[in-house]
TIRO-2110 file (N, C-alpha, C; in Angstrom, 1 decimal):
// TIRO-2110
0.9, -1.1, 0.0, N, 1, A
0.0, 0.0, 0.0, CA, 1, A
0.8, 1.3, -0.1, C, 1, A
2.2, 1.1, 0.1, N, 2, A
3.0, 2.2, 0.3, CA, 2, A
3.0, 2.9, -1.2, C, 2, A
2.8, 2.2, -2.3, N, 3, A
2.7, 2.9, -3.6, CA, 3, A
1.7, 3.9, -3.7, C, 3, A
0.4, 3.5, -3.1, N, 4, A
-0.7, 4.2, -3.2, CA, 4, A
-0.5, 5.6, -2.4, C, 4, A
0.1, 5.6, -1.3, N, 5, A
0.4, 6.7, -0.5, CA, 5, A
1.3, 7.7, -1.1, C, 5, A
2.3, 7.1, -1.9, N, 6, A
3.3, 8.0, -2.6, CA, 6, A
2.7, 8.6, -3.9, C, 6, A
1.5, 8.1, -4.4, N, 7, A
1.1, 8.7, -5.5, CA, 7, A
1.4, 7.8, -6.7, C, 7, A
2.0, 6.7, -6.6, N, 8, A
2.4, 5.8, -7.7, CA, 8, A
1.3, 4.9, -8.0, C, 8, A
1.0, 4.5, -9.2, N, 9, A
0.1, 3.5, -9.6, CA, 9, A
0.8, 2.2, -9.5, C, 9, A
0.2, 1.3, -9.1, N, 10, A
0.9, -0.2, -9.2, CA, 10, A
0.5, -0.8, -10.4, C, 10, A
1.4, -1.2, -11.1, N, 11, A
1.1, -2.0, -12.4, CA, 11, A
1.1, -3.4, -12.3, C, 11, A
0.0, -4.0, -12.9, N, 12, A
-0.1, -5.4, -12.9, CA, 12, A
0.1, -6.1, -14.3, C, 12, A
0.7, -7.1, -14.4, N, 13, A
0.8, -7.8, -15.6, CA, 13, A
-0.6, -8.5, -16.0, C, 13, A
-1.4, -8.8, -15.1, N, 14, A
-2.7, -9.5, -15.2, CA, 14, A
-3.7, -8.4, -15.6, C, 14, A
-4.6, -8.6, -16.5, N, 15, A
-5.7, -7.8, -16.7, CA, 15, A
-7.0, -8.6, -16.7, C, 15, A
-8.1, -8.0, -16.8, N, 16, A
-9.4, -8.7, -17.0, CA, 16, A
-9.4, -9.4, -18.2, C, 16, A
-9.9, -10.6, -18.2, N, 17, A
-10.2, -11.6, -19.4, CA, 17, A
-9.0, -12.2, -19.8, C, 17, A
-7.8, -12.2, -19.0, N, 18, A
-6.7, -13.1, -19.3, CA, 18, A
-6.9, -14.4, -18.8, C, 18, A
-6.3, -15.3, -19.5, N, 19, A
-6.2, -16.7, -19.0, CA, 19, A
-5.1, -16.9, -18.0, C, 19, A
-5.2, -17.4, -16.8, N, 20, A
-4.2, -17.7, -15.9, CA, 20, A
-4.1, -19.0, -15.4, C, 20, A
-3.0, -19.3, -14.9, N, 21, A
-2.6, -20.6, -14.3, CA, 21, A
-2.5, -20.3, -12.7, C, 21, A
-3.1, -21.1, -11.9, N, 22, A
-3.2, -20.8, -10.4, CA, 22, A
-1.9, -21.6, -9.9, C, 22, A
-1.0, -20.9, -9.1, N, 23, A
0.1, -21.5, -8.6, CA, 23, A
0.1, -22.1, -7.2, C, 23, A
-0.6, -21.4, -6.4, N, 24, A
-0.8, -21.9, -5.1, CA, 24, A
-2.1, -21.9, -4.6, C, 24, A
-2.4, -22.5, -3.4, N, 25, A
-3.7, -22.4, -2.8, CA, 25, A
-4.6, -23.8, -3.1, C, 25, A
-5.8, -23.7, -2.9, N, 26, A
-6.8, -24.7, -2.9, CA, 26, A
-7.0, -25.4, -4.4, C, 26, A
-6.9, -24.4, -5.3, N, 27, A
-7.2, -24.6, -6.7, CA, 27, A
-5.8, -24.8, -7.6, C, 27, A
-4.7, -25.1, -6.9, N, 28, A
-3.3, -25.3, -7.6, CA, 28, A
-3.5, -26.0, -8.8, C, 28, A
-2.8, -25.6, -9.8, N, 29, A
-2.6, -26.3, -11.2, CA, 29, A
-3.7, -26.2, -12.1, C, 29, A
-4.9, -25.4, -11.7, N, 30, A
-5.9, -25.2, -12.6, CA, 30, A
-5.7, -24.0, -13.3, C, 30, A
-6.6, -23.8, -14.4, N, 31, A
-6.5, -22.6, -15.2, CA, 31, A
-7.9, -21.9, -15.2, C, 31, A
-7.9, -20.7, -15.5, N, 32, A
-9.1, -19.9, -15.4, CA, 32, A
-9.0, -18.7, -16.0, C, 32, A
-10.1, -17.8, -16.0, N, 33, A
-10.1, -16.6, -16.7, CA, 33, A
-10.4, -15.6, -15.6, C, 33, A
-9.7, -14.4, -15.7, N, 34, A
-9.8, -13.2, -14.6, CA, 34, A
-11.1, -12.6, -15.0, C, 34, A
-12.1, -12.4, -14.1, N, 35, A
-13.2, -11.8, -14.3, CA, 35, A
-13.2, -10.3, -13.7, C, 35, A
-12.5, -10.2, -12.7, N, 36, A
-12.3, -8.7, -12.2, CA, 36, A
-11.0, -8.6, -11.3, C, 36, A
-10.5, -7.4, -11.3, N, 37, A
-9.4, -7.0, -10.4, CA, 37, A
-9.8, -6.3, -9.2, C, 37, A
-9.3, -6.8, -8.0, N, 38, A
-9.6, -6.0, -6.7, CA, 38, A
-8.3, -5.4, -6.3, C, 38, A
-8.2, -4.1, -6.7, N, 39, A
-6.9, -3.4, -6.5, CA, 39, A
-6.6, -2.9, -5.0, C, 39, A
-7.7, -2.9, -4.3, N, 40, A
-7.6, -2.4, -3.0, CA, 40, A
-6.7, -3.4, -2.1, C, 40, A
-6.9, -4.6, -2.3, N, 41, A
-6.2, -5.7, -1.5, CA, 41, A
-5.5, -6.7, -2.5, C, 41, A
-5.3, -6.2, -3.8, N, 42, A
-4.3, -6.9, -4.7, CA, 42, A
-4.8, -8.3, -5.0, C, 42, A
-6.0, -8.6, -5.3, N, 43, A
-6.6, -9.8, -5.5, CA, 43, A
-7.3, -9.8, -6.8, C, 43, A
-7.3, -11.0, -7.4, N, 44, A
-8.2, -11.1, -8.7, CA, 44, A
-9.3, -12.2, -8.5, C, 44, A
-10.4, -12.0, -9.1, N, 45, A
-11.5, -12.9, -9.1, CA, 45, A
-11.3, -13.9, -10.4, C, 45, A
-11.2, -15.1, -10.2, N, 46, A
-10.9, -16.0, -11.2, CA, 46, A
-12.0, -17.1, -11.5, C, 46, A
-12.5, -17.2, -12.8, N, 47, A
-13.6, -18.1, -13.0, CA, 47, A
-12.8, -19.4, -13.5, C, 47, A
-12.6, -20.3, -12.5, N, 48, A
-11.8, -21.5, -12.7, CA, 48, A
-12.5, -22.5, -13.7, C, 48, A
-11.9, -23.1, -14.8, N, 49, A
-12.5, -23.9, -15.7, CA, 49, A
-12.8, -25.3, -14.9, C, 49, A
-14.0, -25.8, -15.1, N, 50, A
-14.5, -27.1, -14.5, CA, 50, A
-14.8, -27.0, -13.0, C, 50, A
-15.0, -25.8, -12.4, N, 51, A
-15.2, -25.7, -11.0, CA, 51, A
-16.7, -25.9, -10.8, C, 51, A
-17.0, -26.8, -9.9, N, 52, A
-18.5, -27.1, -9.7, CA, 52, A
-18.9, -26.1, -8.5, C, 52, A
-20.3, -26.1, -8.3, N, 53, A
-20.9, -25.3, -7.5, CA, 53, A
-20.3, -25.5, -5.9, C, 53, A
-19.9, -26.8, -5.6, N, 54, A
-19.4, -27.1, -4.3, CA, 54, A
-18.1, -26.5, -4.1, C, 54, A
-17.3, -26.1, -5.2, N, 55, A
-16.0, -25.8, -5.0, CA, 55, A
-16.0, -24.1, -5.0, C, 55, A
-17.1, -23.7, -5.0, N, 56, A
-17.1, -22.0, -5.0, CA, 56, A
-17.2, -21.6, -3.7, C, 56, A
-16.9, -20.3, -3.3, N, 57, A
-16.9, -19.7, -2.0, CA, 57, A
-18.3, -19.3, -1.5, C, 57, A
-18.7, -19.7, -0.4, N, 58, A
-20.0, -19.3, 0.2, CA, 58, A
-20.0, -18.1, 0.8, C, 58, A
-20.9, -17.1, 0.6, N, 59, A
-21.1, -15.9, 1.2, CA, 59, A
-22.5, -15.8, 1.7, C, 59, A
-22.7, -15.6, 3.0, N, 60, A
-23.8, -15.4, 3.7, CA, 60, A
-24.3, -14.0, 3.5, C, 60, A
-25.5, -13.8, 2.8, N, 61, A
-26.0, -12.4, 2.5, CA, 61, A
-27.0, -12.2, 3.5, C, 61, A
-27.0, -10.9, 4.1, N, 62, A
-27.9, -10.5, 5.0, CA, 62, A
-29.2, -10.1, 4.4, C, 62, A
-30.3, -10.0, 5.1, N, 63, A
-31.6, -9.6, 4.5, CA, 63, A
-31.6, -8.2, 3.9, C, 63, A
-32.1, -8.1, 2.8, N, 64, A
-32.2, -6.7, 2.1, CA, 64, A
-33.5, -6.8, 1.2, C, 64, A
-33.7, -5.7, 0.4, N, 65, A
-34.8, -5.8, -0.6, CA, 65, A
-34.5, -6.8, -1.7, C, 65, A
-33.3, -6.9, -2.0, N, 66, A
-33.0, -7.9, -3.0, CA, 66, A
-33.0, -9.3, -2.5, C, 66, A
-32.6, -9.6, -1.3, N, 67, A
-32.8, -11.0, -0.6, CA, 67, A
-33.7, -10.9, 0.6, C, 67, A
-34.9, -10.8, 0.5, N, 68, A
-35.8, -10.7, 1.7, CA, 68, A
-35.6, -11.6, 2.8, C, 68, A
-35.2, -12.8, 2.5, N, 69, A
-35.0, -13.8, 3.5, CA, 69, A
-33.5, -14.1, 3.9, C, 69, A
-32.7, -13.4, 3.1, N, 70, A
-31.2, -13.7, 3.2, CA, 70, A
-30.9, -14.6, 2.2, C, 70, A
-29.6, -14.9, 1.9, N, 71, A
-29.4, -16.0, 1.0, CA, 71, A
-27.9, -16.3, 1.2, C, 71, A
-27.5, -17.5, 0.5, N, 72, A
-26.2, -18.0, 0.6, CA, 72, A
-25.7, -17.9, -0.8, C, 72, A
-24.7, -17.0, -1.2, N, 73, A
-24.2, -16.9, -2.5, CA, 73, A
-23.1, -17.7, -2.7, C, 73, A
-23.0, -18.2, -3.9, N, 74, A
-21.7, -19.0, -4.3, CA, 74, A
-20.8, -18.2, -5.4, C, 74, A
-19.8, -17.8, -5.0, N, 75, A
-19.0, -16.8, -5.7, CA, 75, A
-17.7, -17.6, -6.1, C, 75, A
-17.2, -16.9, -7.3, N, 76, A
-15.9, -17.4, -7.7, CA, 76, A
-14.7, -17.0, -6.7, C, 76, A
-13.7, -17.9, -6.7, N, 77, A
-12.8, -17.5, -5.7, CA, 77, A
-11.9, -16.3, -6.0, C, 77, A
-11.5, -15.5, -5.1, N, 78, A
-10.5, -14.4, -5.1, CA, 78, A
-9.1, -15.0, -4.8, C, 78, A
-8.1, -14.7, -5.6, N, 79, A
-6.8, -15.2, -5.4, CA, 79, A
-5.9, -14.0, -5.4, C, 79, A
-4.7, -13.9, -4.5, N, 80, A
-3.9, -12.9, -4.6, CA, 80, A
-3.1, -12.8, -5.9, C, 80, A
-2.8, -11.8, -6.3, N, 81, A
-2.1, -11.5, -7.7, CA, 81, A
-0.8, -12.3, -7.8, C, 81, A
0.0, -12.4, -6.7, N, 82, A
1.2, -13.1, -6.7, CA, 82, A
1.0, -14.6, -6.9, C, 82, A
-0.3, -15.3, -6.7, N, 83, A
-0.5, -16.6, -6.7, CA, 83, A
-1.0, -17.2, -8.2, C, 83, A
-1.1, -16.1, -9.1, N, 84, A
-1.6, -16.6, -10.4, CA, 84, A
-0.5, -16.0, -11.5, C, 84, A
-0.3, -16.8, -12.6, N, 85, A
0.4, -16.4, -13.7, CA, 85, A
-0.4, -16.5, -15.1, C, 85, A
0.1, -15.4, -15.9, N, 86, A
-0.6, -15.6, -17.2, CA, 86, A
-0.2, -17.0, -17.8, C, 86, A
-1.2, -17.4, -18.5, N, 87, A
-1.1, -18.9, -19.1, CA, 87, A
-0.1, -18.8, -20.1, C, 87, A
0.0, -17.8, -21.0, N, 88, A
1.1, -17.6, -22.1, CA, 88, A
2.5, -17.7, -21.5, C, 88, A
2.6, -17.0, -20.4, N, 89, A
4.0, -17.0, -19.9, CA, 89, A
4.2, -18.3, -19.2, C, 89, A
3.2, -18.9, -18.6, N, 90, A
3.4, -20.2, -17.9, CA, 90, A
3.9, -21.3, -19.1, C, 90, A
3.3, -21.2, -20.1, N, 91, A
3.7, -22.2, -21.2, CA, 91, A
4.9, -21.8, -21.9, C, 91, A
5.3, -20.5, -21.8, N, 92, A
6.6, -20.3, -22.6, CA, 92, A
7.8, -20.5, -21.7, C, 92, A
7.6, -20.7, -20.3, N, 93, A
8.9, -20.9, -19.5, CA, 93, A
9.7, -22.1, -20.0, C, 93, A
10.9, -22.1, -19.6, N, 94, A
11.8, -23.0, -20.2, CA, 94, A
11.6, -24.3, -19.4, C, 94, A
11.7, -25.5, -20.3, N, 95, A
11.4, -26.7, -19.5, CA, 95, A
12.8, -27.4, -19.3, C, 95, A
12.8, -28.3, -18.3, N, 96, A
14.1, -29.0, -18.0, CA, 96, A
14.1, -30.3, -18.9, C, 96, A
15.2, -30.4, -19.3, N, 97, A
15.5, -31.6, -20.1, CA, 97, A
15.2, -32.9, -19.4, C, 97, A
14.6, -34.0, -20.0, N, 98, A
14.3, -35.0, -19.4, CA, 98, A
15.5, -36.1, -19.4, C, 98, A
16.1, -36.1, -18.2, N, 99, A
17.5, -36.9, -18.1, CA, 99, A
17.2, -38.3, -17.6, C, 99, A
17.7, -39.3, -18.2, N, 100, A
17.6, -40.6, -17.6, CA, 100, A
18.8, -40.9, -16.9, C, 100, A
18.7, -41.4, -15.8, N, 101, A
20.0, -41.7, -15.0, CA, 101, A
20.4, -43.1, -15.4, C, 101, A
21.7, -43.2, -15.8, N, 102, A
22.3, -44.5, -16.0, CA, 102, A
22.8, -45.2, -14.8, C, 102, A
22.7, -46.4, -14.6, N, 103, A
23.3, -47.0, -13.5, CA, 103, A
24.8, -47.0, -13.3, C, 103, A
25.3, -46.7, -12.2, N, 104, A
26.7, -46.5, -11.8, CA, 104, A
27.2, -47.9, -11.9, C, 104, A
28.6, -47.9, -12.6, N, 105, A
29.2, -49.2, -12.7, CA, 105, A
30.3, -49.2, -11.6, C, 105, A
END
């Protein structure tokens, strides 16, 4: 948050509608599409491919005009920016050669 206080804008490599690979957390190794950026706490909302309703985050909504009896909303997960990587960049990273070890004589 120090960047915000100094008047500098923080730049992210990830933007809305980018395909990303999730690096850590509950959904590690899965890919998804960024639906929105939350710049206040440096998080992104990711629509994970093949994520069922049980895997989504539950939010208990208070009573309001929109939800007269309250509701349990199922939302896409929000993940910290440092825990996702653009899929293009993920696929372009150098691969390690597959070395087969020979038995020592």
